[in-house]
Structures are given as C-alpha cells and as structure tokens.
MDTraj code that builds the backbone (N, CA, C; nanometers):
import mdtraj as md
import numpy as np

residues = "UNK UNK UNK UNK UNK UNK UNK UNK UNK UNK UNK UNK UNK UNK UNK UNK UNK UNK UNK UNK UNK UNK UNK UNK UNK UNK UNK UNK UNK UNK UNK UNK UNK UNK UNK UNK UNK UNK UNK UNK UNK UNK UNK UNK UNK UNK UNK UNK UNK UNK UNK UNK UNK UNK UNK UNK UNK UNK UNK UNK UNK UNK UNK UNK UNK UNK UNK UNK UNK UNK UNK UNK UNK UNK UNK UNK UNK UNK UNK UNK UNK UNK UNK UNK UNK UNK UNK UNK UNK UNK UNK UNK UNK UNK UNK UNK UNK UNK UNK UNK UNK UNK UNK UNK UNK UNK UNK UNK UNK".split()
xyz = np.array([
    [-0.2812, 1.5192, 4.5883],
    [-0.4211, 1.5443, 4.5634],
    [-0.4358, 1.6324, 4.4402],
    [-0.5235, 1.5944, 4.3482],
    [-0.5430, 1.6715, 4.2261],
    [-0.6505, 1.7782, 4.2471],
    [-0.6482, 1.8762, 4.1570],
    [-0.7483, 1.9831, 4.1636],
    [-0.8854, 1.9304, 4.1245],
    [-0.9861, 1.9890, 4.1859],
    [-1.1211, 1.9540, 4.1421],
    [-1.1501, 2.0295, 4.0131],
    [-1.2326, 1.9717, 3.9277],
    [-1.2683, 2.0306, 3.7994],
    [-1.4154, 2.0692, 3.8049],
    [-1.4432, 2.1978, 3.7757],
    [-1.5778, 2.2513, 3.7916],
    [-1.6195, 2.3263, 3.6652],
    [-1.7406, 2.3001, 3.6180],
    [-1.8004, 2.3788, 3.5103],
    [-1.9032, 2.4712, 3.5742],
    [-1.8909, 2.6008, 3.5463],
    [-1.9780, 2.6999, 3.6091],
    [-2.0070, 2.8110, 3.5088],
    [-2.1247, 2.8691, 3.5188],
    [-2.1642, 2.9800, 3.4324],
    [-2.0992, 3.1094, 3.4817],
    [-2.0689, 3.1969, 3.3891],
    [-2.0092, 3.3260, 3.4241],
    [-2.0977, 3.4023, 3.5223],
    [-2.2272, 3.3935, 3.5051],
    [-2.3195, 3.4655, 3.5928],
    [-2.3262, 3.4061, 3.7338],
    [-2.2745, 3.2843, 3.7524],
    [-2.2785, 3.2203, 3.8843],
    [-2.1456, 3.2255, 3.9588],
    [-2.0477, 3.2986, 3.9065],
    [-1.9183, 3.3083, 3.9753],
    [-1.9331, 3.3858, 4.1060],
    [-1.8609, 3.3431, 4.2070],
    [-1.8585, 3.4162, 4.3335],
    [-1.7837, 3.5475, 4.3116],
    [-1.8004, 3.6448, 4.3995],
    [-1.7276, 3.7713, 4.3836],
    [-1.5752, 3.7517, 4.3772],
    [-1.5234, 3.6557, 4.4531],
    [-1.3797, 3.6295, 4.4523],
    [-1.3351, 3.5730, 4.3160],
    [-1.4133, 3.4775, 4.2649],
    [-1.3807, 3.4192, 4.1346],
    [-1.4004, 3.5203, 4.0220],
    [-1.5004, 3.6068, 4.0351],
    [-1.5232, 3.7099, 3.9346],
    [-1.4065, 3.8088, 3.9307],
    [-1.3529, 3.8428, 4.0466],
    [-1.2360, 3.9313, 4.0521],
    [-1.1157, 3.8642, 3.9859],
    [-1.0969, 3.7361, 4.0099],
    [-0.9881, 3.6604, 3.9476],
    [-1.0093, 3.6517, 3.7964],
    [-1.1346, 3.6332, 3.7552],
    [-1.1698, 3.6272, 3.6134],
    [-1.1338, 3.7591, 3.5440],
    [-1.1708, 3.8701, 3.6063],
    [-1.1406, 4.0023, 3.5501],
    [-0.9906, 4.0277, 3.5456],
    [-0.9189, 3.9734, 3.6410],
    [-0.7734, 3.9884, 3.6432],
    [-0.7094, 3.9075, 3.5294],
    [-0.7602, 3.7878, 3.5042],
    [-0.7044, 3.7027, 3.3992],
    [-0.7401, 3.7540, 3.2599],
    [-0.8600, 3.8099, 3.2434],
    [-0.9072, 3.8579, 3.1138],
    [-0.9387, 4.0079, 3.1209],
    [-0.8381, 4.0939, 3.1434],
    [-0.8648, 4.2377, 3.1589],
    [-0.9160, 4.3048, 3.0311],
    [-0.8841, 4.2484, 2.9154],
    [-0.9265, 4.3069, 2.7883],
    [-1.0355, 4.2242, 2.7214],
    [-1.0988, 4.1363, 2.7955],
    [-1.2048, 4.0524, 2.7422],
    [-1.1548, 3.9125, 2.7128],
    [-1.2468, 3.8211, 2.6977],
    [-1.2122, 3.6802, 2.6787],
    [-1.2351, 3.6334, 2.5360],
    [-1.2657, 3.7252, 2.4426],
    [-1.3033, 3.6857, 2.3072],
    [-1.1981, 3.6011, 2.2361],
    [-1.0715, 3.6163, 2.2654],
    [-0.9662, 3.5378, 2.1994],
    [-0.9352, 3.4066, 2.2719],
    [-1.0041, 3.3803, 2.3821],
    [-0.9763, 3.2603, 2.4609],
    [-1.0935, 3.1616, 2.4636],
    [-1.2005, 3.1938, 2.3968],
    [-1.3213, 3.1105, 2.3992],
    [-1.3020, 2.9859, 2.3135],
    [-1.3514, 2.8740, 2.3633],
    [-1.3509, 2.7512, 2.2850],
    [-1.4850, 2.6808, 2.3036],
    [-1.5172, 2.5949, 2.2093],
    [-1.6444, 2.5239, 2.2091],
    [-1.6284, 2.3914, 2.2825],
    [-1.7215, 2.3605, 2.3712],
    [-1.7211, 2.2360, 2.4464],
    [-1.8452, 2.1569, 2.4060],
    [-1.8246, 2.0371, 2.3540],
    [-1.9370, 1.9534, 2.3130],
    [-1.9720, 1.8553, 2.4246],
    [-2.1007, 1.8429, 2.4516],
    [-2.1505, 1.7492, 2.5515],
    [-2.1737, 1.6137, 2.4848],
    [-2.1810, 1.5065, 2.5628],
    [-2.2055, 1.3733, 2.5056],
    [-2.3380, 1.3622, 2.4291],
    [-2.4374, 1.4432, 2.4664],
    [-2.5675, 1.4355, 2.3993],
    [-2.5726, 1.5159, 2.2687],
    [-2.4619, 1.5791, 2.2307],
    [-2.4569, 1.6549, 2.1066],
    [-2.4718, 1.8051, 2.1251],
    [-2.5208, 1.8483, 2.2402],
    [-2.5292, 1.9910, 2.2689],
    [-2.3889, 2.0466, 2.2903],
    [-2.3774, 2.1788, 2.2929],
    [-2.2475, 2.2395, 2.3175],
    [-2.2642, 2.3717, 2.3905],
    [-2.1553, 2.4215, 2.4433],
    [-2.1504, 2.5546, 2.5032],
    [-2.0110, 2.6104, 2.4791],
    [-1.9963, 2.7395, 2.5004],
    [-1.8668, 2.8050, 2.4842],
    [-1.8123, 2.8377, 2.6225],
    [-1.6816, 2.8246, 2.6381],
    [-1.6223, 2.8434, 2.7707],
    [-1.4799, 2.8972, 2.7612],
    [-1.4309, 2.9410, 2.8751],
    [-1.2905, 2.9784, 2.8948],
    [-1.2438, 2.9107, 3.0233],
    [-1.1150, 2.9034, 3.0418],
    [-1.0619, 2.8399, 3.1626],
    [-1.0268, 2.9430, 3.2684],
    [-1.0319, 2.8995, 3.3915],
    [-0.9929, 2.9813, 3.5057],
    [-0.9332, 2.8873, 3.6090],
    [-0.8100, 2.9117, 3.6478],
    [-0.7379, 2.8254, 3.7420],
    [-0.7231, 2.8941, 3.8775],
    [-0.7448, 2.8170, 3.9830],
    [-0.7131, 2.8609, 4.1185],
    [-0.6222, 2.7542, 4.1792],
    [-0.5787, 2.7739, 4.3009],
    [-0.4905, 2.6767, 4.3658],
    [-0.5590, 2.5420, 4.3869],
    [-0.6896, 2.5464, 4.4146],
    [-0.7586, 2.4219, 4.4469],
    [-0.8548, 2.3708, 4.3390],
    [-0.8777, 2.4495, 4.2329],
    [-0.9742, 2.4055, 4.1315],
    [-0.9387, 2.4571, 3.9923],
    [-0.9843, 2.3823, 3.8964],
    [-0.9732, 2.4212, 3.7556],
    [-1.1157, 2.4420, 3.7055],
    [-1.1493, 2.5664, 3.6676],
    [-1.2860, 2.6003, 3.6292],
    [-1.2993, 2.6071, 3.4778],
    [-1.4109, 2.5586, 3.4307],
    [-1.4531, 2.5752, 3.2933],
    [-1.5705, 2.6726, 3.3018],
    [-1.5456, 2.7994, 3.2668],
    [-1.6457, 2.9042, 3.2842],
    [-1.7269, 2.9183, 3.1550],
    [-1.8552, 2.8873, 3.1631],
    [-1.9447, 2.9004, 3.0480],
    [-1.9698, 3.0488, 3.0222],
    [-1.9465, 3.0919, 2.8982],
    [-1.9624, 3.2329, 2.8631],
    [-2.0614, 3.2474, 2.7483],
    [-2.1334, 3.3598, 2.7456],
    [-2.2252, 3.3843, 2.6340],
    [-2.1470, 3.4245, 2.5093],
    [-2.1909, 3.3732, 2.3954],
    [-2.1254, 3.4034, 2.2685],
    [-2.2313, 3.4409, 2.1674],
    [-2.2119, 3.5531, 2.0999],
    [-2.3025, 3.5927, 1.9923],
    [-2.2412, 3.5448, 1.8619],
    [-2.3147, 3.4637, 1.7892],
    [-2.2644, 3.4063, 1.6660],
    [-2.3224, 3.4830, 1.5483],
    [-2.2349, 3.5246, 1.4556],
    [-2.2765, 3.5963, 1.3365],
    [-2.3374, 3.4971, 1.2395],
    [-2.4657, 3.5129, 1.2111],
    [-2.5344, 3.4204, 1.1221],
    [-2.5500, 3.4753, 0.9816],
    [-2.4938, 3.5920, 0.9543],
    [-2.5041, 3.6522, 0.8220],
    [-2.4201, 3.5723, 0.7234],
    [-2.4754, 3.5460, 0.6077],
    [-2.4049, 3.4696, 0.5066],
    [-2.2910, 3.5531, 0.4500],
    [-2.1752, 3.4933, 0.4371],
    [-2.0562, 3.5655, 0.3933],
    [-2.0745, 3.6258, 0.2548],
    [-2.1426, 3.5566, 0.1640],
    [-2.1627, 3.6082, 0.0287],
    [-2.2387, 3.7395, 0.0290],
    [-2.3280, 3.7599, 0.1247],
    [-2.4010, 3.8861, 0.1329],
    [-2.3060, 4.0012, 0.1611],
    [-2.2021, 3.9782, 0.2407],
    [-2.1049, 4.0819, 0.2708],
    [-2.0280, 4.1213, 0.1456],
    [-1.9969, 4.0256, 0.0601],
    [-1.9166, 4.0522, -0.0579],
    [-1.9959, 4.1194, -0.1686],
    [-2.1291, 4.1078, -0.1664],
    [-2.2110, 4.1667, -0.2706],
    [-2.2256, 4.3170, -0.2550],
    [-2.2019, 4.3692, -0.1380],
    [-2.2179, 4.5125, -0.1161],
    [-2.0845, 4.5757, -0.0791],
    [-2.0709, 4.7012, -0.1211],
    [-1.9521, 4.7749, -0.0805],
    [-1.9963, 4.8906, 0.0079],
    [-1.9106, 4.9842, 0.0317],
    [-1.9380, 5.0943, 0.1228],
    [-2.0590, 5.1769, 0.0800],
    [-2.0777, 5.1957, -0.0502],
    [-2.1833, 5.2822, -0.1006],
    [-2.3117, 5.2073, -0.1348],
    [-2.3161, 5.0767, -0.1170],
    [-2.4359, 4.9999, -0.1480],
    [-2.4030, 4.8851, -0.2399],
    [-2.4993, 4.8445, -0.3170],
    [-2.4819, 4.7300, -0.4049],
    [-2.3897, 4.7631, -0.5209],
    [-2.3000, 4.6733, -0.5546],
    [-2.2098, 4.6939, -0.6671],
    [-2.2858, 4.6954, -0.7993],
    [-2.3997, 4.6282, -0.8045],
    [-2.4789, 4.6248, -0.9265],
    [-2.5373, 4.7621, -0.9589],
    [-2.5523, 4.8491, -0.8598],
    [-2.6094, 4.9815, -0.8802],
    [-2.5035, 5.0874, -0.9093],
    [-2.3793, 5.0496, -0.9268],
    [-2.2697, 5.1437, -0.9471],
    [-2.2778, 5.2037, -1.0868],
    [-2.3080, 5.3352, -1.0959],
    [-2.3176, 5.4022, -1.2251],
    [-2.2137, 5.5119, -1.2389],
    [-2.1151, 5.5142, -1.1565],
    [-2.0114, 5.6170, -1.1635],
    [-1.9212, 5.5878, -1.2816],
    [-1.8978, 5.6900, -1.3642],
    [-1.8055, 5.6761, -1.4757],
    [-1.8603, 5.5996, -1.5945],
    [-1.9901, 5.6073, -1.6195],
    [-2.0464, 5.5377, -1.7347],
    [-2.0402, 5.6269, -1.8577],
    [-2.0681, 5.5710, -1.9725],
    [-2.0676, 5.6465, -2.0971],
    [-2.1787, 5.7504, -2.1007],
    [-2.2770, 5.7389, -2.0157],
    [-2.3895, 5.8314, -2.0134],
    [-2.3572, 5.9605, -1.9382],
    [-2.2388, 5.9714, -1.8778],
    [-2.2002, 6.0929, -1.8067],
    [-2.1870, 6.2076, -1.9057],
    [-2.2365, 6.3251, -1.8651],
    [-2.2259, 6.4427, -1.9500],
    [-2.1492, 6.5496, -1.8748],
    [-2.0695, 6.6267, -1.9485],
    [-1.9933, 6.7348, -1.8904],
    [-2.0448, 6.8659, -1.9488],
    [-2.0376, 6.9738, -1.8725],
    [-2.0846, 7.1035, -1.9242],
    [-2.0050, 7.1433, -2.0482],
    [-2.0745, 7.2076, -2.1448],
    [-2.0105, 7.2482, -2.2693],
    [-1.9194, 7.3686, -2.2513],
    [-1.9399, 7.4504, -2.1491],
    [-1.8615, 7.5723, -2.1340],
    [-1.7253, 7.5492, -2.0684],
    [-1.6906, 7.4298, -2.0328],
    [-1.5597, 7.4012, -1.9746],
    [-1.4710, 7.3458, -2.0850],
    [-1.3579, 7.4077, -2.1022],
    [-1.2657, 7.3659, -2.2067],
    [-1.1465, 7.2962, -2.1444],
    [-1.0995, 7.1919, -2.2099],
    [-0.9791, 7.1235, -2.1628],
    [-0.8546, 7.2085, -2.1861],
    [-0.8671, 7.3098, -2.2699],
    [-0.7537, 7.3935, -2.3088],
    [-0.7238, 7.5022, -2.2054],
    [-0.8159, 7.5346, -2.1178],
    [-0.7962, 7.6436, -2.0222],
    [-0.6871, 7.6081, -1.9223],
    [-0.5916, 7.6998, -1.9008],
    [-0.4865, 7.6718, -1.8025],
    [-0.5410, 7.6825, -1.6607],
    [-0.4815, 7.6084, -1.5730],
    [-0.5207, 7.6156, -1.4320],
    [-0.4685, 7.7429, -1.3711],
    [-0.5379, 7.7933, -1.2717],
    [-0.4934, 7.9156, -1.2040],
    [-0.3672, 7.8850, -1.1244],
    [-0.2729, 7.9790, -1.1317],
    [-0.1491, 7.9612, -1.0560],
    [-0.1611, 8.0342, -0.9241],
    [-0.1057, 7.9782, -0.8229],
    [-0.1053, 8.0388, -0.6901],
    [0.0289, 8.1060, -0.6707],
    [0.0270, 8.2336, -0.6427],
    [0.1503, 8.3096, -0.6250],
    [0.2069, 8.2853, -0.4861],
    [0.3403, 8.2715, -0.4795],
    [0.4065, 8.2575, -0.3481],
    [0.4140, 8.3946, -0.2848],
    [0.3832, 8.4025, -0.1586],
    [0.3869, 8.5313, -0.0876],
    [0.5103, 8.5411, -0.0052],
])
top = md.Topology()
chain = top.add_chain()
for i, resn in enumerate(residues, 1):
    res = top.add_residue(resn, chain, resSeq=i)
    for name in ("N", "CA", "C"):
        top.add_atom(name, md.element.get_by_symbol(name[0]), res)
traj = md.Trajectory(xyz[None], top)
C-alpha cells in the first residue's frame, strides 16, 4: 500500500503534524521552499513533510521581494552615489596647519 499524498496549508496542520513540522524545520523552512504550479497557471509555495502513512505538501506563506535590483545598486550605505562629494577639488583645508609640523611623539612609560 502506498502513502496517501495530501496538500495542506501550514495554518491547517493538526497539533501533531505541527510538532513534526517544527521538528523537521527547527531553524525555519526558508531553504526548503519550492514553487508548485497548478494546471490553471496559478502557483503556491510549499515544503514537504513525511509521516509513516502520508506525504504532505505543506503550503507556506512566502514574502517576495519586489524591489528592482538596479535600485539597490544605485545607492550605497551613505545614500546616492551621485551625491558623493567627498574628496572633490572644492575641499578647503585650514591655512594654519602646516604639512611640515612633526607629529607629537608618545613617550613610553
């Protein structure tokens, strides 16, 4: 006799199946998710869960990043790269600082 195959939502798991789910994915299921396409063109994301008598396809919620990748590359940590004015020719240094002055020495105690 073969196992029955069941598709079920994560929110509809019984307490026993939920405990088994948590045991199988103790650190989360993010690396085990795959896309399942339906015959009508729709799809859902799922992970597998096996028991002695059934093979479950557990539907899980997935947040998809819709931000365009090019937008990420246009900005750096400090903001837009186009606004970067550090180290331009317009930088001015105080006149009273001389490049000739020796640095202070720290005496060993």
